[in-house]
C-alpha positions, 0 to 999 in steps of 0.5 A: 500500500502507498500511504501519504498525507495529502492535506492537513486539517486545522490545528486547535490548541488550548494553552497546555492542552492541545487538540490536533486534527489531521485529515488524510485520504489513502488507498488500501489493498485488501490483500493486506487488510482484514477484508477477505470478501472484498476485491480490488482497492478501496479509498478511505477518508480518515481524520486523525486527532490527538491530545497532548499535555493534559496534565490532569486538567480535567475541567477548566479550573485553576486550582492554584488561583481557585478560579475558573479558567478558559486556558485549559480543561479536557471538558472543553476539549471534549467539545472540540473532539465531538465537533471534529468527529461529527465532521468526518466519516472516520476518525482516530483519537490518540493521546500523546502523553504528559497526562497524570501529572501537572496539577493538585489532582495529579499530586493527590492521587500519587501522594495523598489518596494513593491509587490502589490496585484495581482503581482507575485513575480519575483522568482515565475515568474521564478519557474513557468517555471519549473513546481513545484508540491508543496513547503514549507516555510523556516525560512527566509520566515518570515523575512519580516513579515506575511503580506508580506508573505501572499501577496507573497503566494497569487500568488504562481504557486504551492501549499504551505504547512506547518503543524506546524505554527498556529494562535495565539488565545491567549488561552492555549487550544491546541485542538482548534488551527488553522493552519495558512497555509494549512498543506498538499496537495493531488496531483493527479499526472499522471504517466506512470507505468512500463507497459507503461500505464497511471495511476493517483497516489495520492501524499500527501505533507506536510511541516514543519519549525523550531519552532525557527522562534518564536525566530529568527523573534520574532518582526514579529511573536509574538502575531500572530502565534505559532509553534508546534513540527515538528514530532508531527505535521506531525504524526497528519496529516499522518492519514488524508492524508491516509484517503484521499487516499494518495499513497505516502507521501512526507515530506518537512522539512526545517530542514537541513540534518543530518547523520542519515539514514532512516528506511523503513516504511509501509504505 
């Protein structure tokens, strides 16, 4: 299959909480997708949405000022998500990290009323209502330590992926390193093609985080995990996702946005 992003939709940002929206038309070869009864290629219009840096701001309220705010709040962004979904036949929704830390609610669940085994984090309670397809980790996910993070992710309502954080096995042999998290996920997504027929496409999702977390959260991570190069970690896994039949590959990179453009790629 040849996949290319041909047009970029609108991008909406609200202070530390951003919703980015991209629309991309692409063609699928049924030989590589889960559609055994369909002959010939078909086209799908797909809207890809992503939130980032929610930082536990579930509502538009500034706890430090003890006052409402219009600068952030997942409740407000949920309205944008609903509107964006209504505009498109098909959509995917991802979160790009920095979710569980950033305001008093995050600190409260990590240090005061500590999350218990089997308890769903409040931010996941809210996000489960929005139907996220997958998510990745941001650098601030590690601020409370790995044990707390593991407990949080145990009850996540969507799959979490990260490809460049590995268990620290104490040796200098990179060939036997094991990912700490699941590096990628293949999602079987039902969509309507441009002729109105229901199809299933395979969406590969992979995530990466800045390797500098080993410096920023040294006290929490040293001796437990190591990090590897972002680009190389993604490149290592792309052939695996393609072998598993991915029609489309999404990279959730918690790395910020630069001014560089993009290049069309053949998959």
